[in-house]
C-alpha positions, -999 to 999 in steps of 0.1 A, spaced: 316 -599 477 302 -606 513 270 -607 531 255 -594 559 241 -624 585 207 -614 592 198 -622 625 166 -653 626 146 -629 654 147 -599 630 141 -621 604 107 -644 624 97 -606 632 95 -602 598 76 -628 585 50 -618 617 40 -584 604 41 -591 568 13 -625 578 -3 -593 602 -6 -572 570 -21 -599 549 -45 -606 569 -59 -577 575 -60 -570 537 -79 -602 538 -99 -590 562 -111 -560 546 -119 -579 516 -143 -602 526 -180 -600 517 -200 -579 546 -226 -613 556 -262 -615 542 -296 -619 566 -316 -641 557 -353 -638 560 -389 -658 561 -423 -653 557 -435 -686 567 -458 -688 597 -443 -697 636 -461 -698 663 -458 -660 675 -476 -652 641 -505 -671 635 -540 -659 639 -566 -664 663 -587 -676 638 -573 -706 634 -586 -735 652 -563 -756 682 -583 -784 667 -567 -778 632 -531 -790 638 -538 -817 619 -564 -838 591 -559 -872 587 -595 -866 571 -603 -839 561 -639 -832 547 -622 -806 520 -591 -808 504 -575 -775 484 -546 -766 454 -527 -738 462 -512 -732 427 -481 -713 428 -477 -676 435 -472 -648 411 -452 -618 418 -442 -590 400 -407 -590 381 -392 -564 397 -394 -582 432 -388 -616 419 -356 -624 434 -341 -634 461 -326 -596 474 -347 -574 494 -368 -545 469 -375 -519 488 -387 -485 477 -368 -449 479 -396 -429 471 -424 -436 446 -405 -435 410 -372 -453 429 -361 -490 445 -325 -498 456 -318 -540 455 -301 -548 493 -279 -574 482 -270 -584 522 -307 -585 532 -319 -616 515 -357 -638 517 -344 -674 523 -367 -684 494 -382 -666 465 -407 -642 475 -435 -662 456 -427 -695 466 -429 -675 506 -460 -661 500 -471 -693 486 -457 -718 521 -472 -687 542 -507 -689 525 -503 -723 528 -495 -732 566 -521 -708 576 -550 -723 547 -543 -755 559 -540 -744 599 -578 -725 597 -594 -751 575 -582 -787 593 -573 -791 555 -548 -806 533 -529 -786 505 -530 -816 479 -515 -795 449 -485 -818 426 -499 -846 453 -526 -879 444 -556 -872 464 -591 -897 470 -617 -893 450 -651 -879 469 -637 -853 489 -643 -823 474 -611 -805 467 -608 -762 462 -581 -750 435 -568 -714 452 -547 -690 431 -533 -661 441 -516 -636 419 -497 -604 444 -497 -575 414 -479 -550 444 -450 -567 467 -439 -531 485 -414 -526 510 -413 -492 524 -385 -497 556 -399 -476 583 -428 -466 569 -453 -497 558 -458 -528 542 -479 -531 511 -496 -567 489 -522 -560 465 -533 -595 455 -560 -608 434 -567 -646 444 -599 -667 434 -612 -704 448 -623 -729 425 -645 -759 432 -632 -787 413 -669 -810 411 -689 -779 403 -666 -757 387 -679 -724 406 -656 -699 407 -652 -666 434 -624 -644 420 -615 -617 449 -589 -585 454 -572 -574 488 -553 -551 492 -535 -548 526 -514 -518 541 -498 -530 572 -479 -498 592 -437 -505 601 -415 -492 619 -381 -492 614 -352 -519 606 -360 -548 584 -371 -572 607 -402 -555 611 -406 -546 575 -404 -590 573 -429 -588 605 -456 -564 584 -453 -588 553 -459 -615 574 -495 -596 595 -504 -582 555 -499 -624 546 -516 -636 577 -551 -614 569 -549 -622 529 -550 -656 537 -579 -652 561 -595 -636 533 -592 -671 511 -600 -689 540 -634 -673 540 -639 -675 508 -633 -714 504 -663 -716 533 -684 -694 514 -681 -718 480 -679 -751 506 -715 -740 512 -733 -727 482 -759 -750 473 -755 -777 443 -782 -789 420 -772 -830 414 -804 -836 402 -842 -831 388 -870 -853 372 -883 -846 342 -927 -849 340 -941 -876 321 -907 -894 316 -899 -931 332 -865 -924 338 -850 -890 360 -824 -870 337 -796 -862 353 -778 -832 356 -745 -819 368 -741 -799 394 -746 -758 381 -724 -730 387 -736 -711 413 -727 -674 414 -714 -672 453 -700 -631 460 -670 -625 476 -667 -627 513 -657 -594 534 -621 -597 522 -593 -582 545 -581 -545 533 -562 -524 555 -541 -494 553 -549 -461 532 
């Protein structure tokens, strides 16, 4: 049996071509790059109602507790869920939230409220006695993303004064127009959350200003009869409602 000697240069060329083909194949199979977005407030999205002096709150006159935010199950995922029409949605694998939407909304609201009210969000943390605490709960009933059209946030929210148990329950519907692109869609949602936080901050202020009955004296008795603070009915502030 006879063997033909293959020149070394031909072997090198063959290996090089094979390596390039394999690299091209791997590049074609690589996963597309994902984009990540956040609703957390930034300097350029802070709203004008926030006081410049309210950047720190070492000894605030009130505290807030912002509970975890509920969102509809169909959008409670990292991927963007966008509306294609009234009856259909698309889940976009490459367009994602930096954290789950409920966490993104809560973080944005907490940043807005602590700045607007000059306070601290003490949810899950110990806090000093004698400082009024207002518990904020938010249930987002609709969180819709319509690319090139609008971003909609429809939320029921409440503020409870823990000392008197007085509760204010309100609803805000925010419909922000957006241009094309997913960046614009995120900005629209950010504007809606900023408007929602403005309404909640107004609710906290209204509850803090509500009168309270602390004590009374019964005629004919030698002792004063102490009466705990009574719940007071407080109407919702002019809540934010935008769009159609």
